[in-house]
N, C-alpha and C positions, 0 to 999 in steps of 0.2 A: 504494500500500500504506500503510495507516494505521500510525501509531506509537503504541504504548501503553506506559504505565509502571504496573506493579502493577495491570493490568486496566483502567486509565483511559486512554481515548484522548486524547492530547495533540496529535497532528498527524493531521488527517483525510486521506482520499484526495485531497481537493481542496487540500491544503496549508494548510488553516485551522488555526490554533494556538489551543489552549485551555490556557493556563498562567497561574497567578496573576500579575497585574501586567504581562502582555504581551498585545498585540493585533495583529491583522493576518494576513497570509499570509506564507508562506516568502520570497517575493520582496520583501516590504515589511515586514519585522519591525521593530517599534518598541515601546518601553515606553509604558504608559499615562501620560498627563500631564494636568495641569490648566493652564488659561490664564486670566488675569484681566488685562484691559487698562485697568482703572481702579481702582487700589488706593490708598487713603488712609485715615488713621486707624489702624485695627487690622485685622490679618489673621491667621487661624490657618492654619498649614501642616499639612495632613492627611498624617501620616506613612504612611498606607496607600497613598498614591499616590507613586511613586518620583521623579517629575519634575514641576517646576512652572515656569511662566514668568509673571512679573508685570511690568506697567508701572506705575510709581508716578505718581500724579497729585497727590500730597502726601506729606508726611512720614508714615511708616508704622511702627507698632510690631508686629512679628511675634512670634507665639508658636507652639507646636507642639501638635497634637492627635493623639490615639491613640498616645502614646508607650508606654504600658504594654502595648499589644498588638503592638507592632512592635519589640521589643528586637532590636538588631543590625541594624536597617534602615539603609540609606544613602539619603539624600534629596538630590537635585540640584535646585538652584534657579537660574534665570537672572532677574536683576533689571535692568530698564531704569529708571534713575533719572530719565530724561527730560532735556530741555535745561535745565530749571531746577534740576537737581542736587538733587532731593528726597532726604531722608535716611531710610534704613531703620534700625531698631533691633531687637535680638533679646533676648528674655528667656532666661535659663538657658543661654547659649552660652559654652563655654570656647574662646576663640580661642588660636592658638599664641602662646606667651610672654605670655598675658593681654592682648594688644594687639588691640582691635577695629580693623578697617580704617578708614582715613579715606575715607569714602564720597564726598566731594566731588571726589576726584581723577580719577574716571572716570564715564562714563555707564552702562556695562554691566558687570555683575558676574556671575561664575559661582561659585556657592557649593556646597559639599558639606557635609552634616551627617551625623553618625553618633551614634546614641543607645545605645552599648554600656555606658555607665556605669550601675551598679546602685544609685546613691545616691538618696535622697529629699530634696528634689525631684530629679527626673532632670536631669542636666547633659548637654547635647548638645555634642559636640565639633564645631567648625566651621572650615572653611577658606574663603578667598575669593580669587579671582583676577580682577583687572580685565581687561576686554576692551573695546576700542573699535573701531568700524568705521573702516576706512581709506577715506576718500572719494576 
């Protein structure tokens, strides 16, 4: 039995899901995400995609795209700084207590950004949690 909301089918009889920013079937539900395994120089994080995974191959300056059309969005980013401990930097990010993380302390970072601020230019609030594989 299909599931509809306001006349729009969001889950088909075969359990396919058609909801913005979500893909898959009911047994394998996941958010849409982007992956880039060779990031260096500059990179724009598209805020219309809720999840991103990046492997740095050099120091990278990140910026945010589509902020004006995604007010209130939460964007999750996983960054692998590589064994050379490449450094990411972010424009217009407000970190807790105004302290950007020391990126050299870990190879893997899980970041969360929220663009609820209505100032111009838009200020994105960010948090970062280090995570390293345990060999």
